[in-house]
ROVEX-772543 format. One record per atom (N, C-alpha, C): x, y, z; atom name; residue number from 1. Coordinates in Angstrom, 1 decimal, decimal comma, always signed. Layout:
<xx = X&yy = Y&zz = Z&name = CA&resi = NUM>
...
END
This chain:
<xx = -6,2&yy = +74,3&zz = +2,6&name = N&resi = 1>
<xx = -6,3&yy = +72,8&zz = +3,2&name = CA&resi = 1>
<xx = -5,3&yy = +72,2&zz = +2,3&name = C&resi = 1>
<xx = -4,6&yy = +71,2&zz = +3,0&name = N&resi = 2>
<xx = -3,7&yy = +70,2&zz = +2,7&name = CA&resi = 2>
<xx = -4,5&yy = +68,8&zz = +2,7&name = C&resi = 2>
<xx = -4,4&yy = +68,4&zz = +1,4&name = N&resi = 3>
<xx = -4,9&yy = +66,9&zz = +1,6&name = CA&resi = 3>
<xx = -4,2&yy = +65,6&zz = +1,7&name = C&resi = 3>
<xx = -4,4&yy = +64,7&zz = +2,3&name = N&resi = 4>
<xx = -3,6&yy = +63,6&zz = +2,5&name = CA&resi = 4>
<xx = -2,6&yy = +62,8&zz = +1,3&name = C&resi = 4>
<xx = -2,8&yy = +63,3&zz = +0,2&name = N&resi = 5>
<xx = -2,1&yy = +62,4&zz = -0,9&name = CA&resi = 5>
<xx = -0,4&yy = +62,6&zz = -0,8&name = C&resi = 5>
<xx = +0,1&yy = +63,5&zz = -0,2&name = N&resi = 6>
<xx = +1,2&yy = +63,7&zz = -0,3&name = CA&resi = 6>
<xx = +1,8&yy = +63,0&zz = +1,0&name = C&resi = 6>
<xx = +0,9&yy = +62,8&zz = +2,3&name = N&resi = 7>
<xx = +1,5&yy = +62,3&zz = +3,0&name = CA&resi = 7>
<xx = +1,5&yy = +60,6&zz = +2,8&name = C&resi = 7>
<xx = +0,4&yy = +60,2&zz = +2,0&name = N&resi = 8>
<xx = +0,5&yy = +59,1&zz = +1,6&name = CA&resi = 8>
<xx = +1,7&yy = +58,4&zz = +0,6&name = C&resi = 8>
<xx = +2,1&yy = +59,3&zz = -0,1&name = N&resi = 9>
<xx = +2,8&yy = +59,2&zz = -1,0&name = CA&resi = 9>
<xx = +4,3&yy = +59,0&zz = -0,2&name = C&resi = 9>
<xx = +4,7&yy = +59,8&zz = +1,0&name = N&resi = 10>
<xx = +5,8&yy = +59,8&zz = +1,5&name = CA&resi = 10>
<xx = +5,7&yy = +58,5&zz = +2,5&name = C&resi = 10>
<xx = +4,6&yy = +57,9&zz = +3,0&name = N&resi = 11>
<xx = +4,2&yy = +56,8&zz = +3,9&name = CA&resi = 11>
<xx = +4,6&yy = +55,6&zz = +3,1&name = C&resi = 11>
<xx = +4,7&yy = +55,9&zz = +2,1&name = N&resi = 12>
<xx = +4,7&yy = +54,8&zz = +0,8&name = CA&resi = 12>
<xx = +6,2&yy = +54,2&zz = +0,7&name = C&resi = 12>
<xx = +6,9&yy = +55,4&zz = +0,9&name = N&resi = 13>
<xx = +8,6&yy = +55,1&zz = +0,6&name = CA&resi = 13>
<xx = +9,2&yy = +54,8&zz = +1,9&name = C&resi = 13>
<xx = +8,7&yy = +54,7&zz = +3,2&name = N&resi = 14>
<xx = +8,9&yy = +54,4&zz = +4,1&name = CA&resi = 14>
<xx = +8,2&yy = +52,8&zz = +4,8&name = C&resi = 14>
<xx = +7,1&yy = +52,7&zz = +4,0&name = N&resi = 15>
<xx = +6,4&yy = +51,3&zz = +4,6&name = CA&resi = 15>
<xx = +5,7&yy = +51,2&zz = +3,1&name = C&resi = 15>
<xx = +6,0&yy = +50,3&zz = +2,1&name = N&resi = 16>
<xx = +5,4&yy = +50,2&zz = +1,0&name = CA&resi = 16>
<xx = +4,3&yy = +48,9&zz = +1,1&name = C&resi = 16>
<xx = +4,4&yy = +48,1&zz = +2,3&name = N&resi = 17>
<xx = +3,5&yy = +47,4&zz = +2,6&name = CA&resi = 17>
<xx = +3,3&yy = +46,0&zz = +1,5&name = C&resi = 17>
<xx = +2,4&yy = +45,7&zz = +1,1&name = N&resi = 18>
<xx = +2,5&yy = +44,5&zz = +0,1&name = CA&resi = 18>
<xx = +3,1&yy = +44,8&zz = -1,2&name = C&resi = 18>
<xx = +3,5&yy = +46,1&zz = -1,5&name = N&resi = 19>
<xx = +3,9&yy = +46,4&zz = -3,0&name = CA&resi = 19>
<xx = +5,4&yy = +46,1&zz = -2,8&name = C&resi = 19>
<xx = +5,9&yy = +45,9&zz = -1,2&name = N&resi = 20>
<xx = +7,4&yy = +45,5&zz = -1,4&name = CA&resi = 20>
<xx = +7,8&yy = +44,4&zz = -2,3&name = C&resi = 20>
<xx = +7,1&yy = +43,7&zz = -2,4&name = N&resi = 21>
<xx = +7,4&yy = +42,3&zz = -3,2&name = CA&resi = 21>
<xx = +7,1&yy = +42,6&zz = -4,6&name = C&resi = 21>
<xx = +6,4&yy = +43,4&zz = -4,9&name = N&resi = 22>
<xx = +5,8&yy = +43,5&zz = -6,5&name = CA&resi = 22>
<xx = +6,7&yy = +43,4&zz = -7,2&name = C&resi = 22>
<xx = +6,6&yy = +43,2&zz = -8,9&name = N&resi = 23>
<xx = +7,8&yy = +43,0&zz = -9,5&name = CA&resi = 23>
<xx = +8,3&yy = +44,5&zz = -9,8&name = C&resi = 23>
<xx = +7,5&yy = +45,1&zz = -9,6&name = N&resi = 24>
<xx = +7,7&yy = +46,8&zz = -10,2&name = CA&resi = 24>
<xx = +8,0&yy = +47,4&zz = -8,9&name = C&resi = 24>
<xx = +8,3&yy = +47,0&zz = -7,8&name = N&resi = 25>
<xx = +8,6&yy = +47,8&zz = -6,4&name = CA&resi = 25>
<xx = +9,6&yy = +49,0&zz = -6,8&name = C&resi = 25>
<xx = +10,8&yy = +48,7&zz = -7,5&name = N&resi = 26>
<xx = +11,8&yy = +49,6&zz = -7,2&name = CA&resi = 26>
<xx = +11,3&yy = +50,6&zz = -8,4&name = C&resi = 26>
<xx = +10,7&yy = +50,3&zz = -9,3&name = N&resi = 27>
<xx = +9,8&yy = +51,4&zz = -10,2&name = CA&resi = 27>
<xx = +8,8&yy = +52,5&zz = -9,4&name = C&resi = 27>
<xx = +8,1&yy = +51,6&zz = -8,7&name = N&resi = 28>
<xx = +7,4&yy = +52,2&zz = -8,0&name = CA&resi = 28>
<xx = +8,0&yy = +53,4&zz = -7,1&name = C&resi = 28>
<xx = +9,0&yy = +52,9&zz = -6,1&name = N&resi = 29>
<xx = +9,6&yy = +53,8&zz = -5,4&name = CA&resi = 29>
<xx = +10,3&yy = +54,8&zz = -5,9&name = C&resi = 29>
<xx = +10,9&yy = +54,6&zz = -7,3&name = N&resi = 30>
<xx = +11,6&yy = +55,7&zz = -7,8&name = CA&resi = 30>
<xx = +10,8&yy = +56,7&zz = -8,5&name = C&resi = 30>
<xx = +9,3&yy = +56,0&zz = -8,8&name = N&resi = 31>
<xx = +8,2&yy = +57,2&zz = -9,5&name = CA&resi = 31>
<xx = +7,9&yy = +58,1&zz = -8,1&name = C&resi = 31>
<xx = +7,6&yy = +57,5&zz = -7,4&name = N&resi = 32>
<xx = +7,0&yy = +58,2&zz = -5,9&name = CA&resi = 32>
<xx = +8,1&yy = +59,2&zz = -5,8&name = C&resi = 32>
<xx = +9,3&yy = +58,8&zz = -5,5&name = N&resi = 33>
<xx = +10,3&yy = +59,6&zz = -4,9&name = CA&resi = 33>
<xx = +10,5&yy = +61,0&zz = -6,0&name = C&resi = 33>
<xx = +10,3&yy = +60,6&zz = -7,0&name = N&resi = 34>
<xx = +10,4&yy = +61,6&zz = -8,0&name = CA&resi = 34>
<xx = +9,3&yy = +62,9&zz = -8,2&name = C&resi = 34>
<xx = +8,2&yy = +62,0&zz = -8,1&name = N&resi = 35>
<xx = +7,1&yy = +62,9&zz = -8,0&name = CA&resi = 35>
<xx = +6,9&yy = +63,6&zz = -6,6&name = C&resi = 35>
<xx = +7,3&yy = +63,4&zz = -5,6&name = N&resi = 36>
<xx = +7,5&yy = +63,9&zz = -4,1&name = CA&resi = 36>
<xx = +8,5&yy = +65,1&zz = -4,4&name = C&resi = 36>
<xx = +9,5&yy = +65,0&zz = -5,1&name = N&resi = 37>
<xx = +10,6&yy = +66,1&zz = -5,3&name = CA&resi = 37>
<xx = +10,3&yy = +66,8&zz = -6,7&name = C&resi = 37>
<xx = +9,2&yy = +66,6&zz = -7,5&name = N&resi = 38>
<xx = +9,4&yy = +67,3&zz = -8,5&name = CA&resi = 38>
<xx = +8,1&yy = +67,6&zz = -9,0&name = C&resi = 38>
<xx = +6,8&yy = +66,9&zz = -8,6&name = N&resi = 39>
<xx = +5,6&yy = +67,5&zz = -9,2&name = CA&resi = 39>
<xx = +4,5&yy = +67,0&zz = -7,8&name = C&resi = 39>
<xx = +4,3&yy = +67,7&zz = -6,9&name = N&resi = 40>
<xx = +3,6&yy = +67,9&zz = -6,0&name = CA&resi = 40>
<xx = +2,8&yy = +69,2&zz = -6,3&name = C&resi = 40>
<xx = +1,5&yy = +69,0&zz = -6,5&name = N&resi = 41>
<xx = +0,3&yy = +70,1&zz = -7,0&name = CA&resi = 41>
<xx = +0,4&yy = +69,9&zz = -8,5&name = C&resi = 41>
<xx = -0,5&yy = +70,4&zz = -9,1&name = N&resi = 42>
<xx = -1,0&yy = +70,5&zz = -10,7&name = CA&resi = 42>
<xx = +0,2&yy = +71,5&zz = -11,2&name = C&resi = 42>
<xx = +0,4&yy = +72,5&zz = -10,6&name = N&resi = 43>
<xx = +1,4&yy = +73,3&zz = -11,1&name = CA&resi = 43>
<xx = +2,8&yy = +72,9&zz = -11,4&name = C&resi = 43>
<xx = +2,9&yy = +71,7&zz = -10,8&name = N&resi = 44>
<xx = +4,3&yy = +71,1&zz = -10,8&name = CA&resi = 44>
<xx = +4,5&yy = +70,0&zz = -11,7&name = C&resi = 44>
<xx = +3,2&yy = +69,8&zz = -12,4&name = N&resi = 45>
<xx = +3,0&yy = +68,1&zz = -13,3&name = CA&resi = 45>
<xx = +3,9&yy = +68,1&zz = -14,3&name = C&resi = 45>
<xx = +4,5&yy = +67,0&zz = -14,5&name = N&resi = 46>
<xx = +5,4&yy = +66,8&zz = -15,5&name = CA&resi = 46>
<xx = +4,5&yy = +65,6&zz = -16,4&name = C&resi = 46>
<xx = +5,4&yy = +65,6&zz = -17,3&name = N&resi = 47>
<xx = +4,6&yy = +64,7&zz = -18,5&name = CA&resi = 47>
<xx = +5,3&yy = +63,4&zz = -18,2&name = C&resi = 47>
<xx = +4,3&yy = +62,4&zz = -18,7&name = N&resi = 48>
<xx = +4,7&yy = +61,1&zz = -18,5&name = CA&resi = 48>
<xx = +6,1&yy = +60,7&zz = -19,4&name = C&resi = 48>
<xx = +6,3&yy = +61,4&zz = -20,6&name = N&resi = 49>
<xx = +7,8&yy = +61,3&zz = -21,2&name = CA&resi = 49>
<xx = +8,7&yy = +61,8&zz = -20,0&name = C&resi = 49>
<xx = +8,6&yy = +62,7&zz = -19,2&name = N&resi = 50>
<xx = +9,7&yy = +63,2&zz = -18,6&name = CA&resi = 50>
<xx = +9,8&yy = +62,2&zz = -17,1&name = C&resi = 50>
<xx = +8,8&yy = +61,7&zz = -16,9&name = N&resi = 51>
<xx = +8,8&yy = +60,7&zz = -15,9&name = CA&resi = 51>
<xx = +9,6&yy = +59,4&zz = -16,1&name = C&resi = 51>
<xx = +9,1&yy = +58,9&zz = -17,5&name = N&resi = 52>
<xx = +9,7&yy = +57,5&zz = -18,0&name = CA&resi = 52>
<xx = +11,0&yy = +57,8&zz = -18,3&name = C&resi = 52>
<xx = +11,7&yy = +59,2&zz = -18,9&name = N&resi = 53>
<xx = +13,0&yy = +59,3&zz = -18,9&name = CA&resi = 53>
<xx = +13,7&yy = +59,4&zz = -17,8&name = C&resi = 53>
<xx = +13,2&yy = +59,8&zz = -16,8&name = N&resi = 54>
<xx = +13,9&yy = +59,9&zz = -15,3&name = CA&resi = 54>
<xx = +14,1&yy = +58,3&zz = -15,0&name = C&resi = 54>
<xx = +13,1&yy = +57,5&zz = -15,1&name = N&resi = 55>
<xx = +13,3&yy = +56,2&zz = -14,7&name = CA&resi = 55>
<xx = +14,2&yy = +55,4&zz = -15,4&name = C&resi = 55>
<xx = +14,3&yy = +55,8&zz = -16,6&name = N&resi = 56>
<xx = +15,3&yy = +54,9&zz = -17,6&name = CA&resi = 56>
<xx = +16,4&yy = +55,4&zz = -17,1&name = C&resi = 56>
<xx = +17,1&yy = +56,7&zz = -17,1&name = N&resi = 57>
<xx = +18,2&yy = +57,0&zz = -16,3&name = CA&resi = 57>
<xx = +18,7&yy = +56,4&zz = -15,0&name = C&resi = 57>
<xx = +17,4&yy = +56,2&zz = -14,2&name = N&resi = 58>
<xx = +18,0&yy = +55,4&zz = -13,2&name = CA&resi = 58>
<xx = +17,8&yy = +53,9&zz = -13,3&name = C&resi = 58>
<xx = +17,7&yy = +53,4&zz = -14,7&name = N&resi = 59>
<xx = +18,3&yy = +52,0&zz = -15,0&name = CA&resi = 59>
<xx = +16,7&yy = +51,2&zz = -15,1&name = C&resi = 59>
<xx = +16,0&yy = +51,5&zz = -14,8&name = N&resi = 60>
<xx = +14,3&yy = +50,8&zz = -15,4&name = CA&resi = 60>
<xx = +14,2&yy = +50,7&zz = -16,7&name = C&resi = 60>
<xx = +13,7&yy = +49,8&zz = -17,2&name = N&resi = 61>
<xx = +13,8&yy = +49,5&zz = -18,6&name = CA&resi = 61>
<xx = +12,2&yy = +49,2&zz = -18,2&name = C&resi = 61>
<xx = +11,3&yy = +50,3&zz = -18,8&name = N&resi = 62>
<xx = +9,9&yy = +49,8&zz = -18,6&name = CA&resi = 62>
<xx = +9,2&yy = +50,7&zz = -19,6&name = C&resi = 62>
<xx = +8,3&yy = +50,5&zz = -20,4&name = N&resi = 63>
<xx = +7,6&yy = +50,9&zz = -21,4&name = CA&resi = 63>
<xx = +6,4&yy = +52,0&zz = -20,8&name = C&resi = 63>
<xx = +6,1&yy = +53,2&zz = -21,6&name = N&resi = 64>
<xx = +5,0&yy = +53,8&zz = -21,1&name = CA&resi = 64>
<xx = +3,8&yy = +53,1&zz = -20,6&name = C&resi = 64>
<xx = +3,5&yy = +52,1&zz = -21,6&name = N&resi = 65>
<xx = +2,3&yy = +51,4&zz = -21,2&name = CA&resi = 65>
<xx = +2,4&yy = +50,5&zz = -19,8&name = C&resi = 65>
<xx = +3,4&yy = +49,6&zz = -19,9&name = N&resi = 66>
<xx = +3,7&yy = +48,8&zz = -18,5&name = CA&resi = 66>
<xx = +3,5&yy = +50,0&zz = -17,3&name = C&resi = 66>
<xx = +4,4&yy = +51,1&zz = -17,6&name = N&resi = 67>
<xx = +4,3&yy = +51,9&zz = -16,5&name = CA&resi = 67>
<xx = +3,3&yy = +52,2&zz = -15,9&name = C&resi = 67>
<xx = +2,2&yy = +52,7&zz = -16,9&name = N&resi = 68>
<xx = +0,5&yy = +53,3&zz = -16,6&name = CA&resi = 68>
<xx = -0,1&yy = +51,8&zz = -15,8&name = C&resi = 68>
<xx = +0,3&yy = +50,7&zz = -16,3&name = N&resi = 69>
<xx = -0,8&yy = +49,5&zz = -15,4&name = CA&resi = 69>
<xx = -0,1&yy = +49,0&zz = -14,7&name = C&resi = 69>
<xx = +1,3&yy = +48,8&zz = -14,7&name = N&resi = 70>
<xx = +1,9&yy = +48,0&zz = -13,7&name = CA&resi = 70>
<xx = +2,4&yy = +49,0&zz = -12,5&name = C&resi = 70>
<xx = +2,3&yy = +50,0&zz = -12,7&name = N&resi = 71>
<xx = +3,2&yy = +51,4&zz = -11,6&name = CA&resi = 71>
<xx = +2,1&yy = +51,8&zz = -11,2&name = C&resi = 71>
<xx = +1,6&yy = +52,9&zz = -12,0&name = N&resi = 72>
<xx = +0,4&yy = +53,7&zz = -11,6&name = CA&resi = 72>
<xx = -0,6&yy = +53,0&zz = -11,1&name = C&resi = 72>
<xx = -1,3&yy = +52,0&zz = -11,6&name = N&resi = 73>
<xx = -2,4&yy = +51,3&zz = -11,2&name = CA&resi = 73>
<xx = -2,0&yy = +50,8&zz = -9,6&name = C&resi = 73>
<xx = -1,4&yy = +49,9&zz = -9,5&name = N&resi = 74>
<xx = -1,0&yy = +49,5&zz = -8,4&name = CA&resi = 74>
<xx = -0,9&yy = +50,5&zz = -7,1&name = C&resi = 74>
<xx = -0,1&yy = +51,8&zz = -7,3&name = N&resi = 75>
<xx = +0,1&yy = +52,6&zz = -6,4&name = CA&resi = 75>
<xx = -1,2&yy = +53,0&zz = -6,4&name = C&resi = 75>
<xx = -1,8&yy = +53,5&zz = -7,0&name = N&resi = 76>
<xx = -3,2&yy = +54,0&zz = -7,0&name = CA&resi = 76>
<xx = -4,3&yy = +53,2&zz = -6,1&name = C&resi = 76>
<xx = -3,9&yy = +52,0&zz = -6,5&name = N&resi = 77>
<xx = -5,2&yy = +51,1&zz = -5,5&name = CA&resi = 77>
<xx = -4,4&yy = +50,6&zz = -4,3&name = C&resi = 77>
<xx = -3,3&yy = +51,2&zz = -3,9&name = N&resi = 78>
<xx = -2,8&yy = +51,2&zz = -2,5&name = CA&resi = 78>
<xx = -2,4&yy = +52,0&zz = -1,9&name = C&resi = 78>
<xx = -3,2&yy = +53,4&zz = -2,0&name = N&resi = 79>
<xx = -3,2&yy = +54,8&zz = -1,3&name = CA&resi = 79>
<xx = -2,3&yy = +55,8&zz = -1,9&name = C&resi = 79>
<xx = -1,7&yy = +55,2&zz = -3,0&name = N&resi = 80>
<xx = -0,9&yy = +56,3&zz = -3,4&name = CA&resi = 80>
<xx = -1,6&yy = +56,9&zz = -4,6&name = C&resi = 80>
<xx = -2,2&yy = +58,1&zz = -4,5&name = N&resi = 81>
<xx = -3,0&yy = +58,2&zz = -5,7&name = CA&resi = 81>
<xx = -2,3&yy = +59,5&zz = -6,5&name = C&resi = 81>
<xx = -1,7&yy = +59,2&zz = -7,5&name = N&resi = 82>
<xx = -1,3&yy = +60,1&zz = -8,7&name = CA&resi = 82>
<xx = -2,3&yy = +60,2&zz = -9,4&name = C&resi = 82>
<xx = -2,3&yy = +61,7&zz = -9,6&name = N&resi = 83>
<xx = -3,5&yy = +62,4&zz = -10,5&name = CA&resi = 83>
<xx = -3,1&yy = +62,5&zz = -11,9&name = C&resi = 83>
<xx = -3,7&yy = +62,6&zz = -13,0&name = N&resi = 84>
<xx = -3,4&yy = +62,8&zz = -14,5&name = CA&resi = 84>
<xx = -4,3&yy = +63,7&zz = -14,7&name = C&resi = 84>
<xx = -3,7&yy = +64,9&zz = -15,5&name = N&resi = 85>
<xx = -4,4&yy = +65,6&zz = -16,4&name = CA&resi = 85>
<xx = -3,8&yy = +65,8&zz = -17,8&name = C&resi = 85>
<xx = -4,7&yy = +65,2&zz = -18,9&name = N&resi = 86>
<xx = -4,3&yy = +65,5&zz = -20,0&name = CA&resi = 86>
<xx = -3,8&yy = +66,8&zz = -20,7&name = C&resi = 86>
<xx = -2,6&yy = +66,9&zz = -21,1&name = N&resi = 87>
<xx = -2,4&yy = +68,2&zz = -21,6&name = CA&resi = 87>
<xx = -1,3&yy = +68,9&zz = -20,6&name = C&resi = 87>
<xx = -1,4&yy = +68,4&zz = -19,4&name = N&resi = 88>
<xx = -0,8&yy = +69,3&zz = -18,1&name = CA&resi = 88>
<xx = +0,3&yy = +68,0&zz = -17,6&name = C&resi = 88>
<xx = -0,1&yy = +67,1&zz = -17,2&name = N&resi = 89>
<xx = +0,9&yy = +66,0&zz = -17,1&name = CA&resi = 89>
<xx = +0,5&yy = +65,4&zz = -15,5&name = C&resi = 89>
<xx = +1,4&yy = +64,3&zz = -15,0&name = N&resi = 90>
<xx = +1,2&yy = +63,6&zz = -13,8&name = CA&resi = 90>
<xx = +1,6&yy = +64,5&zz = -12,6&name = C&resi = 90>
<xx = +0,9&yy = +64,2&zz = -11,3&name = N&resi = 91>
<xx = +1,2&yy = +64,9&zz = -10,3&name = CA&resi = 91>
<xx = +0,6&yy = +64,4&zz = -8,8&name = C&resi = 91>
<xx = +1,1&yy = +64,7&zz = -8,0&name = N&resi = 92>
<xx = +0,5&yy = +64,4&zz = -6,7&name = CA&resi = 92>
<xx = -0,5&yy = +65,7&zz = -6,3&name = C&resi = 92>
<xx = -1,5&yy = +65,3&zz = -6,0&name = N&resi = 93>
<xx = -2,7&yy = +65,9&zz = -5,5&name = CA&resi = 93>
<xx = -1,9&yy = +66,5&zz = -4,0&name = C&resi = 93>
<xx = -2,2&yy = +67,9&zz = -4,3&name = N&resi = 94>
<xx = -1,7&yy = +68,7&zz = -3,0&name = CA&resi = 94>
<xx = -2,8&yy = +69,7&zz = -2,3&name = C&resi = 94>
<xx = -3,9&yy = +70,1&zz = -2,9&name = N&resi = 95>
<xx = -4,8&yy = +71,2&zz = -2,6&name = CA&resi = 95>
<xx = -6,2&yy = +70,5&zz = -2,9&name = C&resi = 95>
<xx = -7,2&yy = +71,3&zz = -2,6&name = N&resi = 96>
<xx = -8,5&yy = +70,9&zz = -3,1&name = CA&resi = 96>
<xx = -8,8&yy = +71,0&zz = -4,3&name = C&resi = 96>
<xx = -8,0&yy = +72,1&zz = -4,9&name = N&resi = 97>
<xx = -8,1&yy = +72,7&zz = -6,5&name = CA&resi = 97>
<xx = -7,7&yy = +71,5&zz = -7,2&name = C&resi = 97>
<xx = -6,3&yy = +70,9&zz = -6,7&name = N&resi = 98>
<xx = -5,6&yy = +70,1&zz = -7,5&name = CA&resi = 98>
<xx = -6,5&yy = +68,7&zz = -7,9&name = C&resi = 98>
<xx = -7,3&yy = +68,5&zz = -6,2&name = N&resi = 99>
<xx = -8,3&yy = +67,2&zz = -6,4&name = CA&resi = 99>
<xx = -9,6&yy = +67,4&zz = -7,3&name = C&resi = 99>
<xx = -10,1&yy = +68,6&zz = -7,3&name = N&resi = 100>
<xx = -11,2&yy = +69,2&zz = -8,1&name = CA&resi = 100>
<xx = -11,0&yy = +68,9&zz = -9,5&name = C&resi = 100>
<xx = -9,6&yy = +69,4&zz = -10,0&name = N&resi = 101>
<xx = -9,1&yy = +69,1&zz = -11,5&name = CA&resi = 101>
<xx = -9,1&yy = +67,5&zz = -11,8&name = C&resi = 101>
<xx = -8,7&yy = +66,9&zz = -10,6&name = N&resi = 102>
<xx = -8,2&yy = +65,5&zz = -11,1&name = CA&resi = 102>
<xx = -9,6&yy = +64,7&zz = -11,1&name = C&resi = 102>
<xx = -10,5&yy = +65,0&zz = -10,2&name = N&resi = 103>
<xx = -11,8&yy = +64,3&zz = -10,5&name = CA&resi = 103>
<xx = -12,5&yy = +64,8&zz = -12,0&name = C&resi = 103>
<xx = -12,4&yy = +66,2&zz = -11,9&name = N&resi = 104>
<xx = -13,1&yy = +66,3&zz = -13,5&name = CA&resi = 104>
<xx = -12,2&yy = +65,7&zz = -14,4&name = C&resi = 104>
<xx = -10,9&yy = +65,5&zz = -14,8&name = N&resi = 105>
<xx = -10,2&yy = +64,6&zz = -15,9&name = CA&resi = 105>
<xx = -10,9&yy = +63,4&zz = -15,7&name = C&resi = 105>
<xx = -10,7&yy = +62,6&zz = -14,5&name = N&resi = 106>
<xx = -11,2&yy = +61,3&zz = -14,5&name = CA&resi = 106>
<xx = -12,8&yy = +61,2&zz = -14,9&name = C&resi = 106>
<xx = -13,6&yy = +62,0&zz = -14,6&name = N&resi = 107>
<xx = -15,1&yy = +62,3&zz = -14,7&name = CA&resi = 107>
<xx = -15,1&yy = +62,3&zz = -16,5&name = C&resi = 107>
<xx = -14,5&yy = +63,0&zz = -17,1&name = N&resi = 108>
<xx = -14,3&yy = +62,9&zz = -18,5&name = CA&resi = 108>
<xx = -13,9&yy = +61,8&zz = -19,3&name = C&resi = 108>
<xx = -12,9&yy = +61,3&zz = -18,8&name = N&resi = 109>
<xx = -12,5&yy = +59,7&zz = -19,4&name = CA&resi = 109>
<xx = -13,6&yy = +58,9&zz = -19,3&name = C&resi = 109>
<xx = -14,0&yy = +58,9&zz = -17,9&name = N&resi = 110>
<xx = -15,3&yy = +57,8&zz = -17,8&name = CA&resi = 110>
<xx = -16,7&yy = +58,0&zz = -18,8&name = C&resi = 110>
<xx = -16,8&yy = +59,4&zz = -19,0&name = N&resi = 111>
<xx = -17,9&yy = +59,7&zz = -19,7&name = CA&resi = 111>
<xx = -17,2&yy = +59,0&zz = -21,2&name = C&resi = 111>
<xx = -16,3&yy = +59,5&zz = -21,7&name = N&resi = 112>
<xx = -16,0&yy = +59,0&zz = -23,0&name = CA&resi = 112>
<xx = -16,3&yy = +57,7&zz = -23,1&name = C&resi = 112>
<xx = -15,6&yy = +56,9&zz = -22,1&name = N&resi = 113>
<xx = -15,7&yy = +55,3&zz = -22,2&name = CA&resi = 113>
<xx = -16,9&yy = +55,1&zz = -22,1&name = C&resi = 113>
<xx = -17,8&yy = +55,5&zz = -21,6&name = N&resi = 114>
<xx = -19,4&yy = +55,4&zz = -21,7&name = CA&resi = 114>
<xx = -20,0&yy = +55,4&zz = -22,7&name = C&resi = 114>
<xx = -19,5&yy = +56,6&zz = -23,6&name = N&resi = 115>
<xx = -19,9&yy = +56,8&zz = -25,1&name = CA&resi = 115>
<xx = -19,7&yy = +55,8&zz = -25,8&name = C&resi = 115>
<xx = -18,2&yy = +55,4&zz = -25,7&name = N&resi = 116>
<xx = -17,9&yy = +54,2&zz = -26,7&name = CA&resi = 116>
<xx = -18,7&yy = +53,1&zz = -26,2&name = C&resi = 116>
<xx = -18,9&yy = +52,9&zz = -25,0&name = N&resi = 117>
<xx = -19,9&yy = +51,4&zz = -24,8&name = CA&resi = 117>
<xx = -21,1&yy = +51,5&zz = -25,5&name = C&resi = 117>
<xx = -21,7&yy = +52,7&zz = -25,2&name = N&resi = 118>
<xx = -23,3&yy = +52,9&zz = -25,9&name = CA&resi = 118>
<xx = -23,3&yy = +52,6&zz = -27,1&name = C&resi = 118>
<xx = -22,0&yy = +52,8&zz = -28,0&name = N&resi = 119>
<xx = -21,9&yy = +52,7&zz = -29,2&name = CA&resi = 119>
<xx = -21,8&yy = +51,3&zz = -29,7&name = C&resi = 119>
<xx = -20,8&yy = +50,9&zz = -28,8&name = N&resi = 120>
<xx = -20,6&yy = +49,3&zz = -29,4&name = CA&resi = 120>
<xx = -21,8&yy = +48,3&zz = -29,1&name = C&resi = 120>
<xx = -22,4&yy = +48,7&zz = -27,9&name = N&resi = 121>
<xx = -23,8&yy = +48,0&zz = -27,8&name = CA&resi = 121>
<xx = -25,0&yy = +48,1&zz = -29,1&name = C&resi = 121>
<xx = -24,9&yy = +49,5&zz = -28,8&name = N&resi = 122>
<xx = -26,0&yy = +49,9&zz = -30,2&name = CA&resi = 122>
<xx = -25,3&yy = +49,2&zz = -31,5&name = C&resi = 122>
<xx = -24,3&yy = +49,1&zz = -31,9&name = N&resi = 123>
<xx = -23,9&yy = +48,3&zz = -33,1&name = CA&resi = 123>
<xx = -24,3&yy = +46,8&zz = -33,0&name = C&resi = 123>
<xx = -23,8&yy = +46,2&zz = -31,9&name = N&resi = 124>
<xx = -24,2&yy = +44,7&zz = -31,6&name = CA&resi = 124>
<xx = -25,6&yy = +44,4&zz = -31,8&name = C&resi = 124>
<xx = -26,5&yy = +45,6&zz = -31,0&name = N&resi = 125>
<xx = -28,0&yy = +45,1&zz = -31,3&name = CA&resi = 125>
<xx = -28,3&yy = +45,3&zz = -32,9&name = C&resi = 125>
<xx = -27,8&yy = +46,2&zz = -33,4&name = N&resi = 126>
<xx = -28,1&yy = +46,3&zz = -35,1&name = CA&resi = 126>
<xx = -27,8&yy = +45,1&zz = -35,7&name = C&resi = 126>
<xx = -26,9&yy = +44,2&zz = -35,2&name = N&resi = 127>
<xx = -26,5&yy = +42,9&zz = -35,8&name = CA&resi = 127>
<xx = -27,2&yy = +41,8&zz = -35,2&name = C&resi = 127>
<xx = -27,9&yy = +42,0&zz = -34,4&name = N&resi = 128>
<xx = -29,0&yy = +41,0&zz = -33,9&name = CA&resi = 128>
<xx = -28,2&yy = +40,5&zz = -32,8&name = C&resi = 128>
<xx = -27,1&yy = +40,6&zz = -32,1&name = N&resi = 129>
<xx = -26,2&yy = +40,0&zz = -31,1&name = CA&resi = 129>
<xx = -26,8&yy = +40,6&zz = -29,8&name = C&resi = 129>
<xx = -26,5&yy = +39,5&zz = -28,8&name = N&resi = 130>
<xx = -27,2&yy = +39,6&zz = -27,8&name = CA&resi = 130>
<xx = -25,8&yy = +39,9&zz = -26,7&name = C&resi = 130>
<xx = -25,4&yy = +40,8&zz = -25,8&name = N&resi = 131>
<xx = -24,4&yy = +41,2&zz = -25,2&name = CA&resi = 131>
<xx = -24,9&yy = +40,8&zz = -23,8&name = C&resi = 131>
END
């Protein structure tokens, strides 16, 4: 069964909506275009470095962290969900299996952050601080 993620990415290219006026709109466009042509499904995932290098060749001057925050974040917030799996890469979800792997990866990252938050709060309490 095909999921709507690829369709949403295609729709973005023809109708970016509010993102058309975003500072990084052109970088977003080229990111989505690249993913549609090279990274549909986890089996075709591309590393962040590959994507950033492609964008730089296209004339975009953007750092890895700026791309993750200012390009991927707004795209995801606007229905272009770009999945990531550590050690595998970035991809557009194509199948239910892709979506399941993306969910597992996100849940793991959230679990790690929750544990870090627990430790931070514990240290603060030990110091007598109230957060």
